[in-house]
N, C-alpha and C positions, 0 to 999 in steps of 0.2 A: 165599371172601373176601366180607365184608360191604361193600357199596358205600354210601357216604354220599349223602345227598340234600339239596338246598337248602331243603326245607321238610318238616316244620315247623321254624321257627326255635328256637333254644335247644338244650337237651340232651335227647335221647330215648334211653331205655334199649332196647337190642336184644340179641340173642343174642351173647354174647362181649364186650360192651362198650357203648359209646354212640356215637351220631352227634351231631355238634355242628355247628350252622349259625348264622352271624352276618352280619347285613347291614351293609355299609358301601360307600358309593360312592367314598370318598376314601382308604381305608387301602391300605397297600402289603403288610402282612402281619398276620395275627392268630393269636394263640397261645392255646390252652386250657390253663390252668395249674392243676394239681392240687397239693394240699398234704396232707402227712401231719398227724397229730395232735400233733406235737411242739410244745413251747413252753408258756408259762403262760397260762392263760385261753382261753376258747373261740374268741376271734378272733385268737389269736397266729398268726403266719404259718406256722410249721413249715417243713418242707423242701419246696421247690418243684420240680415237674417240668413242663417246658413241652412242649406238643405243638402243632406248627404245623398250622393248617388249610390243607392243601396243595392242596385242590381248589377250584375257583371256577366258579360258574354265575351269569352276569350279575353282580349286585353282592353275591352271597351267597358268603362264604367257608365252606367245610364240609369235614368229614373224619369218618372212622370212627376212634375211638380205643379199642383193645382193652384189656380188663382193668379197665375202670372199673366200679365197682359202686355200687348205691344207697347213699347216705350219704357219698359222696366229697365232700370240700370243694374248691371250685374258684373260679377267677375268669378274666378275660380280660385280655390285653394286646394293644394295637393299636399297630402301628408305621405311620408315615406322616409327612407334613409338618406342622411346627408353624409356623403363620403366622396367629396370631390376628387380625391386622388384616384378613385375608381369610377369616375364619371357620373356619380349620383349627387344630385343637387336639390333634392326636395326640402322644402321649408314651408310649413303650413302658415307661418307668419307673413308670407308674401302673397298678396293678392296678385292673380295672374290674368292676363287677357286670354279669352277664349280664342284658340287658333282659327275657328270658323265663325267668328263674330262678323255679322254683316254691317255693323255701324259701331263707331266708338266715339265717346263723348269726352272732351277735355284733353289735357296733355300731362306730361310728366313733371313732377317737382323733384329736381335732382338733389339727391342727398344719400346719406348712408342707408336710409330705409329701403331704397330700391336695390340694394346689393345684398345678397345672402351671405356674403363674407365680410369680414372686417377690412377696411381699407388698407390697414398696415399688415394684414396677413390673409391672403386668399384661401387659406385652408382652415380658418377659424370662423365658425358660423356667426352671423349677426341675426338676432331674432327680433329686431325692431319691426313692428307691423307697418306694412307699406300701403295700406288701403287709402289713407288720406293723400298719398303722393301719386297714386295711380289714376289714369283715365278709367273710365267705366264703359264696358260693352253695353250695347243697347239691343233689346229684343225687337226684332222687326218681322214683318211678314212681306209677302211678295205682291201686295196689292198695288196696282198702277194701271191706268188706262193707256195702253199703247196705241189705241186707235188704228189698228191695222198696219202698224210699223212694219216696213219691209226693208231688209238689208240690201244695199246697193249691189253687193257682189261685183265689184269692178274687175275685169280681167287683168291679169298681171301686166300684159303688154300695153294696157291703157292706163296703168296706175302711175300717178305722180304723188309722191309722199311729201308731206309738209311736217317737219318736226317742230313742236311748239310746246311751251310751258302754259298750263292753264292760267296761272296767275299773271305771269309777265305779259301775255298778249293784250290783255284788257286793262291792266292796272292803271294805265294813264290814257285810256282810249277816250277821246272827248265825246264820241257819239254814243258810248255805252253809259247808261244811267250810273251815277257814282255809286249808288247803294249796292250794285251788283258787280262792280269792277273787280277783277281778280278771282272770280268764282266760276263755277260750272254755269250758273245762270248767265253770267257775263259773256262767256265763250258761246253760249247759244243765242245771244242777242242778235237780232237781224244785221246790225252794223258789223258784227264780228264775222258772221257767216257770209256776209256780202263780200268780204275781202277774199276769203278762200274761193268762193265761186267766181268772182271776177278775175282772180289770178289764174284760175283754171286747174288747181290741184284737185285731186280726186279723193285722197286719204289723209286724214289728220292724225299724226302720231303724237300722242301726249306723253310728255315726260312723267315719271312715276306718279300715279294717283292712288296706289294702295296706301293705306294708313302708314305713315312713317313717323319716326321719332326725331325730335330735335336733340342734338348732342350738347351736353353740359360744357364740353370743352370749347364749342363755338360760342355759347352763351356768355362764357367768361370774357370772350373777346368782343362782345357786342355784335356777334355775327349770328346767322341762322342757316340751317340747311335749306338751301333753295331748290336744288334739283330733286331731292327726295329719294336718293338711293340708299335708304336706311329703313326698309320696310319692317313692320311689326304686325300688320293686319292684312292678310292676303285676300280678304273678301270685302273689306270696308273701304269705301271711297274716303280719301283723306278729308277729315272734317273741316280743316281750315279753308277749304275751297268751297265751302257751303255758304250761301247768302241767307238761307232760310232757317238755319238752326242746325244743331249737332245731335239732337235726340232722335235720329232716324231720318230727319228731313233731307240729309245729304244724299241718301239713297234715291229718293224720289227726284231730287234736283239733278242728279247725274243721269238718271234715266231720261228726264225731260231734255237734257242736252243732247243725248244720243238720238232721241226721236227727232229733234230739230235738225241735227246733222243729216240724218237719213232723209228727211223731207226735202232737203236740199241736194240730195244725191251724193252726199259726202260719207265716206267711211270713217269709223273711229278705230284706231289702233293704239293699244296700250303698250307702253314700255314697262315690262314687268321685271321685278328683281327677286327671282327665286333662288339666287345662288347663296345668299347669306341673309341674316336679319340683324336688327338693331341691338341684339344682346351681346355682341362682341365676344371676346375670348374669355379666358378663366378670370380675368379681372374686370369683366363687364357686368352689367346689371342683370337681375333675374326679373324678366317682364312677362314671360309666357312659356315658350318651349323649354327653356332651360330648367324651369321648375316642374314641368309636367313629365317630360321623359327626355332628358338630356341626350342620352346616347342614341336613341331612336331618330331624333330630329337633326342632330349634329354629327359630323364626322369628327371623331376623336383620334388622337395619335395612338396608333396600335400598341406601342409599348409604353405609352404615357397617358393614361386615360384622364388625367387631369388637364391635358392640354388639348387644343383644337387644331385640326388639320385645316389649313387656310390656303386657298388658291384664289382668293378674292381680294386680299389686301385690307380686309376689314375686321379680321379677328376670327371669323368662323366661316364654314361652308355647310350648307344643308347636306344631309346624308342620303343622297339620291340612290344609294345602294340598299336602303331600308324601305320596306312597304309603307310605313307610316308617313314618311316624308314624301314618298311618290304619291300617295293617296292625297295628301294635303295639296300638292301642286295640281294634280289632275282635277280634284274637286273644285279648286279655285278656277281653273281655266274654264271648266264646263259651266260654272256658275256665271262667269262674266259673259259667256256667249249666250247661255239660255235665259238667264234672268235680267241681264243688263244690256244684252243685244249688241255687244262690241263685235267688231269685224276682223280682229286679228291681234297678234301679240309680237312685240319685239323683245327678245330675251336678252337681258343684260348678262354679260359674261357667260354666255350660254355654254361654252366649253366646260365650265365647272359642273353643269348639270349632266354631262356625259361621263363624269369621272366616278363611276360606281365602285371601282376597285383602285382607284388612283390615277390610271391612265385614261386619256380621252378615248372613247369608244364610239365608233359610227353606229354600232348596234347595241347601244347601252339600253337599259330598261326604260329610261326616260323617253328616248327617241322612238323606241318600239311602241311604247304606250300611246305616244302622240300619233304615230303612223296608223295605228288601227282604230283610233277613236272616231266614231261616226259624228260626234258633235263638233269635233275640231277639223274634220275633213274639209268643210267648205270655207274655212277662215284662213287668213294669211298668217303664216308662221315664219318669223324673221329671226335669225340668230345673230348675235354679236359673237363671231366665232373665235374668241380668244379669252384667255384669263391670265392671271399673273404667272401661271406655269406653262403656257403654251399658246401657240398661234395655229389656228385650224381652218384658215380660209380654204374653201373647197372640200372640207371634210364632213359636211352634213348631208343627210339623205336628199334624194332628188326632189321630194315634195317640199323642201324648205328653201327659203331664200337666205341670203347672208349679207351682212354689211361687208362690203368689199374694200378692206383697208388698202389693198394694192391699187385700186382705182384712185382713191384719195392721194396716195403717196406719188404715183407715177404722173398724175395730172398736175399736181403741184410742182413736181420737179420739171416736167416739160415746159411749163409756162414760166418757170423760174430760171434756173441755170443748170439743170441737171442733164446728163447725157443719157436719156432714157427713151429715145425715139422708138426703138424696137418694142419695148414693153408698153409704151404708151399706145401704140397702134393696137395692141392686144386689148387694152382697156376699152378703147372706142368701139371695138368689134364685140364687146360683151365678155371679154376675158376667156376666150376659147382655150387658152393655155392652162386655165385653172379648172374649167368645167366640162369641156367637150369630151375629154378622155373618159369621163365617168357617165357619159350620155346624159349629161344635165344641160339645160338650155341657158342662154344668156339671161333669162329671167330669174335664174338662181342668184344673180348679182344685183344687190341693191347698191347702186352707185351713189357716192357722195363725195364732196370736196370739203365740206365743213359739217360739224355736228355740234351739239351742245357742249361737248367736251373738247375744247380748243378754241382757236380764234374764230370770230365771225368772218364772213367773206370780206367785208370792208377792212377789218383788222389784218387779215391775212395779206392784203395788199398795201398796208400802211405801217406795219411794224416788222422789223427784222428780229426783234427780241420780245419775250413775254414781259408783261408789267403787271405783276400780281401783288404789289405791295399791299393793297388793301386787304388781302387775305390774312394778313398778320403772321406770315411765315418767312419774312425777309426775302421774298421773291424766290424761295427755294422750291415751291410747289409748282405743279404743272409741267407739261412737256417742254423741254428745252429745244428739241429738234423738230421745227415746225415747217421747214421748207417754205418759209414766208419771205416776202420782199417788200421794200418800202419805197422804191423809186429814188432813193438817195437822201431821203429825209425821214427821220423816225417820228411817226405820229402825225398829229394835226399839222397842217401847213396851209398857207395861202398861195403857194407857188402854183401858178396855172398849169405849167407844163407837167409838173409832178401829179397834180390832180387829174389831168387828162389822161396821163399814162395809167394811173390807178384805175380810172374808170374803164379804160380799155381792158385791163387785166381782169377786173371783176366780170366784165362781159365775156371775156375769153373763157373764164372758168365755168361760168353758167352755161355757156353754149356747149362746152365739152360735156358737161353733165347732161344737158337736155338733148344733145344730138347723138349721144352714145347708145348702143344696144344695152339692154338691162332695164332695171327699175330705178329711176332717178328719185333721190330724196334731197329736198331743199331744207336747209336750216332756216327756221322761221326768222324773218327779218333780213335775210340776205338779199331779198328782192327789193328791199327799200333802203339798203345802206346802213343797217343797224350796227352800232359800234359798242364795244365794251371797254373802250379806252385801252386796248392792248392787253386786257386780262384774259388769259387762255384757260382759266380754271375757276370760273365764277360760281362754283358750286355753293358757296357760302354768301353770295351777294344777293340777298332778297331786297333789292333797292334799285335806284335808277341805273346802276351799272348793268343790270340784267333786264329790267323792264323795257318794253318797247317805247321808244320816244316817237309818238305819232306827230309831233310838231316838226320833226327833222326828216321827213320821208323824202328820199330821192325819187321824185316823180318819174324822171327820165328812165332810171334803172328799173323801176316798177313796170313802166310801160314796155320796156325792152324784155324783161323777163316774162311778162304776160304774152307778148307776141311769140316768143320762143316756145313757150308751152303750147300755144295754139298751133304753131307750125308743127311741132312733134305730133300732136293729136290728129292733125289733118293728114299725116303722111305715114302709111304703113312702112315705107322704106327706112324710116327713122326709128321704128320700134319693132324690129323683127321678133317673132316668137321662137325662132331657131337661128343657129348661126348662119351667116349670110352666104357662105359657100355651100349650097345644097349638094347632097350626094347624088350619085347616078347621072342621068342625062338632064337634070334640072339646070336651067341657065344660071350662070354666075351672077350673083346679086351684089357683089362688092369688088372693087379693084383698089389696091393701095398703090399709089403712084408718087414718083418724085415730082418736083416742080416742073420738070420738062415733060411730064406726062408719060415717062418710061417707067417700067417696073423697077423696083429696088433690086440692086445687086448686093451680094454679101458685104462687100466693102463699104457700101452706102450706110449700112446700119452701124458700122464701127467708126464712121466719121463724125467726130464731135462738132464739126462745124455745120453739119447737116441738121438744120432745125426746122425744115419745112416738109410738109406731107399733104398729099390730097387723097381724099376718099371719094370714090364714085359709087353711090349707093342706089340700088334699084329694088323694085318689087313688082311682080307680075301684075299688070293692069293698073298700075299706079304711077305717080310722078317719080322722077329720078332727081338725085341731088349730087352736086359736086361740093365737097366741104374742103376748103382750102385753109390750112393752118400754117401760121408762120411765127414761130417763137424766137426768131433771130433778132438781133439788135439793128437789122437793116431791112429794107424792103426787098422782096423777092418777086421776080417775074414768073408767073405760072403759065405754062402752056395748057390751055383748057381743051379737053377732048371734045369731039363732035357730040353735040346734044342728041340723046336718043329719040326725043320726041320733038316738042316745040323748042324754039331757041331758048338758050339759057337766060334766065331772068334773076336779078338780085333778090334773094329771099331774106338775108339777114347778114349783118356785119358788125363787128366791134369798132369799125372805122366809120365815123359819121360822114366822112367825105368820100367814101367808096362809091364809084359810079360804074355802072355796066351798061354798055351800048350794044345791042344785039345787031348782027351776030358777033359773038366774042370768040376770039382765037387765043388771045393772051390777056393776062390781067396781072397788075401789080398789086401785091397784098403787102401793106406797110408793115413796118417792124411791130412786133408783139400784137398781132391781130389775126382775126379770121374773117372769112367770107363764105357765105353759102349761096350757091347757085341752084335754081330749080328749073327742071325741064318738065313741062306739064304734059301729061299723057293725053 
């Protein structure tokens, strides 16, 4: 007889059947419910068979269930008290997703059945059975031929991140077979991988691919959740991105994608959403955690257990002060590294994960667990260091990197109209004002100018205002303060002078990103001039607004970006692993100079008319660079310092007419442009 065990949680395939284990402190009974394939549609209920988990160890209900095979469709039912005012929301009439399900088939059919309360009264229970409206979990195993797959393990100082959406990248790609466009297989197609390799990026960061739920509120408007920040299955690859099927095939297809990326030397980083789930607040549906153990998985208001403590803006926050929620997160992270071979994680609203008692804590249980975990030690951990209740840039441990929102803001302001020269220089140097005091390196800073949330690079230089009318919220959604600029005309134009200015500004922003210390992150499509028509909150636009338009690629911009990445990768001086002014007797490796090649004085930083700066960057035994930046509306003559090695040569410029004749002592940098000079060692 096969004995069940309380760990691992979820469903595990063993000889003769499966073992099932589910955590709940408050349930009175838990049932493992299997479904045959009867009914219409992949998510129809079919005939249900219930198996009670009749063993219990601590708070884990578990059992061995014979005869269950890979591919079996299942869900959970949890019985217990229904007292929402005190945080108890058990309802055996609701079929629930297994929190540890490795694959999920189908979607949700929104209606009263998915809610354990009556729509007009959140404290009156609704006992409609939800099985026919629920997707089903799929029993899977770990079988897959990795063929010696090896993680690239790209050092941080060599890392260039490319943030992209699985579906949007290939949905309209003419060289990807139509049958796999918009899927994991499509992203793994040689034509897709060639773009990443040719561009020179090292690490592809995927917008959320954990199973997520579509919202009924968007469906009513004819829209869809495109970004995927509405997770409900932390172990399951989102089924809609599978070309081969949803009955477990999505797991193998995702693995094949990772294997293809690794074979090309590319890392795969996942944008993960552990701060909240798709179940929302007290008026939200009962899909999984809420019906299993509401108070263990979610933070409830201390004096009002019927309400949810929310620092995410979505209605709920995971209860990272509780072992059950922490184990769920850590089990998931380890699973994606060990079984799915991913190379790192970007944590959405990561500050919420540090709030075990309400306040953000640098030594929270979540951060401590990550710090000591040997499985997570080799992979990249990147925090979005804020949530709706606080901004925590610089507040994460030394082995974490962070999305540096200060880099985004100061870079936009500098090339726009802001008086930020002093802080802008800090960003180019790796933000020592943020990190050096805590003995953290510039590699703690993930630098970005644009990301999925906001304008694309082209739109940042084409629109002074957001244009989100397609989202159905009267243009009230999305950020209003974008530090964007349009060159005098809003949106599309045929004005050659405006277009030329916009092109220079795009190159200025890309160059600042790729020539600064830290880890650069490019928003997918910025290198080719992708536009969203001024929409800076395209989370609900699963259409041509968000998808890459491969017929409208700006080839010159693509070539420029490729050359900048190659320049960065060839030059240690442009990607230091520590701050450029080394301690002790080490030679200075950076100088920040005025246009006249003199050091800045205090008054210079306060002068709003001073919009020009020169960085002279070196590295022992390697080429040196002079980076000349001019954000003024007029040309500026720079006095060029003596070249440390060979004569200065032109390495890059946003001014296509820039010319350098060696030897060079002075150089005019035109309005709104940069020039990089190289002295070869």
